[in-house]
C-alpha positions, 0 to 999 in steps of 0.5 A, spaced: 591 973 359 595 976 355 597 969 351 591 968 351 588 975 348 593 974 343 591 967 340 584 970 340 586 975 336 590 971 331 585 965 331 579 965 336 575 970 333 575 967 325 574 960 329 568 962 333 565 965 327 566 959 323 565 954 329 558 958 331 556 960 324 548 959 322 548 963 315 544 960 310 549 957 305 548 955 297 551 951 293 549 948 286 552 941 286 550 937 279 546 936 273 544 930 269 540 929 263 538 922 261 533 919 255 529 913 258 523 913 253 516 911 254 517 911 262 514 913 268 518 910 273 526 913 273 529 910 279 536 908 277 537 914 271 539 919 276 544 915 281 550 918 284 549 925 283 554 930 288 550 934 293 556 937 297 558 936 304 554 932 309 550 937 314 545 935 318 541 941 316 543 941 308 536 941 304 537 939 297 533 942 292 532 939 286 530 942 279 526 936 275 523 937 268 521 931 263 519 932 256 511 928 255 510 923 250 503 923 249 497 929 251 494 930 258 497 932 265 505 930 266 507 931 273 512 928 278 508 924 282 514 921 287 521 923 288 526 921 293 534 924 294 538 919 297 532 915 299 529 921 303 522 923 301 522 930 297 516 935 297 514 939 292 516 946 292 513 949 285 511 946 279 509 949 272 507 945 265 509 948 259 503 949 254 504 942 252 505 938 259 512 938 259 514 937 266 518 943 270 518 943 277 522 944 284 522 938 290 526 939 296 529 933 301 533 934 307 539 929 307 544 930 312 549 924 310 553 922 304 556 927 298 552 924 293 545 921 292 541 917 288 535 922 285 528 916 284 523 920 280 516 917 278 512 921 273 504 921 272 505 919 265 510 917 261 516 921 258 521 921 253 527 925 256 528 927 263 533 932 267 536 934 274 539 940 277 541 940 284 542 945 290 545 945 296 542 949 302 544 949 309 541 952 315 535 954 311 528 953 312 525 947 309 519 951 306 520 956 301 518 963 302 515 964 296 514 961 289 513 963 283 512 960 275 511 962 268 510 959 261 507 964 258 511 967 253 518 971 252 521 973 256 519 968 262 518 972 267 516 972 275 517 977 281 521 973 286 522 976 293 529 973 296 529 975 304 534 978 308 540 973 309 536 968 304 537 965 297 533 964 291 533 958 285 530 959 278 530 952 273 527 953 266 525 947 260 526 950 253 524 944 249 526 947 242 528 946 235 535 946 233 533 951 228 530 956 233 538 958 234 543 958 241 549 955 241 550 948 245 549 950 252 548 956 252 540 956 250 538 961 256 540 968 259 538 969 266 536 976 269 537 977 276 539 970 277 546 968 276 547 962 271 549 955 274 548 950 268 545 951 262 545 943 258 542 940 252 539 933 253 542 927 251 539 924 246 533 928 244 529 927 238 533 929 232 533 936 230 531 938 237 535 942 242 531 942 248 535 943 255 534 945 262 538 950 266 538 953 273 540 959 276 540 962 283 542 968 287 543 970 295 542 977 294 536 980 298 530 984 294 523 983 290 525 983 282 523 981 277 527 974 275 528 972 268 529 966 263 530 968 256 531 962 250 533 964 243 526 963 240 519 963 243 517 958 237 516 951 242 515 950 249 518 953 256 517 953 263 520 957 269 519 955 276 522 959 281 523 958 289 526 962 295 529 960 301 530 964 308 534 961 314 532 956 319 
């Protein structure tokens, strides 16, 4: 008994906490930007993206953005992640109908995944950012969005033991300022990535950025670009424990 108590003191409590833990976890895993001009079907453009360690409760949340080629509505009409059908979490078009959305799918196996996207209308450039959640509810507790102007902002309540994710599309001219990879400033979310789109039109500094937090509370979450001259959109989502 004494040996058993000693072993439990040395090893058991930590092991039991780890083995039996059902706490929600959040990790940013990958981002990618691609030029694929004038297409609606982007299957094969975002293959082999990292999604972290496999887990039966793994929910992969994808931020998806794209620059439209013409007027009219542009949205993600279908998305699969690792072969699993993803569901729309929240969407917000820019004032010129560029795409900014969050999608999510439960992907239990593998450490990488192909993200296959179909847009409702042709797009020139697109970006994807991925987060891995475990032990999270598959439906967001709250979503929010904004495309109205600086600061791009909305209140989002992150529940107790939950997490929040923000994703921002910045369709911007190079003359508007901001250094490469540092065009978006976040408040009340911690930046995970901030990347210029590959192959964007000459003189353009279009970028996408993602941020997240595991601090509970109802706060104004903001994404601020260096200038407010072109087209932007912000989407936010909070997830609670399963």
